[in-house]
N, C-alpha and C positions, 0 to 999 in steps of 0.2 A: 744925815735921810732920818725920816720918818718911816715906819715901820708898825704894823698891827695885824693881831690875826683874829677871828672872833668864829668861835662857832665849835663843833667839834669835827675829831681828827677823823671821827667813823662811826655812820648813820649808825644808831641804835649802842653807840658807845656813848660815856660821860664822861670820855676822854680828850680835855681842850686842845682844841688846833694851837701852834704854837706859830712863831715864825721861820721854827728851824723845819718844819713839817715840809713836806712836798710832794706837791698833787698833781696829777697829769691833765693838764690843757689842752697838749697839742692836738690838732687836728679837731678839736668841740667847737671853735666857732662857724664853720659854715652851718652847723645842726643848732646851735642856739641861734644863730640868726633869722634862720627857716623858723624856726619854734617862736621866735618871736614877731615876726613878721605874718607867722597864722594867725597870732593872738592879736592883734591889731583889725586883721582880716577880721575873725573873729567876733571882734569887740565893735566892726563896721567902721573904725577908724581908717582903717585904707580897703583896698578891692586889691585881686587879683592885677588889676588891667588896670588900676593907678599909674599915672606915667610921672614920672622923674620930673619933668618941667610942673607939675603942679603939686609934688612935694615940696619941689623945690625952688619957689619964684622967683627966691631973690637971687638964685641963679640961675634963671633958665636963661637969663638975654645974655650970659656972659658961656651957657654952657655949647660941645659942639652941636650943632646940631641934628644931628644923626642921635644921640641919645636924648634931645628931650623928648620924645616917645616912647622910649624904651620903659616897659612895663616892670614892675614888681617879679610878674612872672616870670619876663623873660632874664630875670636877674638873675633869680633864686634856680632856674634851669640852665644856668650859663650860657642864653641862647640873646644874650642881647648884644653884639656884635664891638665888644669891648674887646682892642686888639689884646694879644698877651703880650707879657713885656720878660724877656729876659733875665 
């Protein structure tokens, strides 16, 4: 298994990060996903009303019909109607 580390252990430090360093990444994916989505909206590549079928046209035909019209805004607000899996 290949591993590597790049960057600094801490902001403002000159100590290099190592593969043994531990970084907290739990529960960051939701905010990071929302931030990246907002950046794409800001760049005009998406809108908050962009639908799944428009972004993934190659999957639209096999997508559940209820999900084709789900918007980016609905996904990020957890209002897309996607069922909870236990």
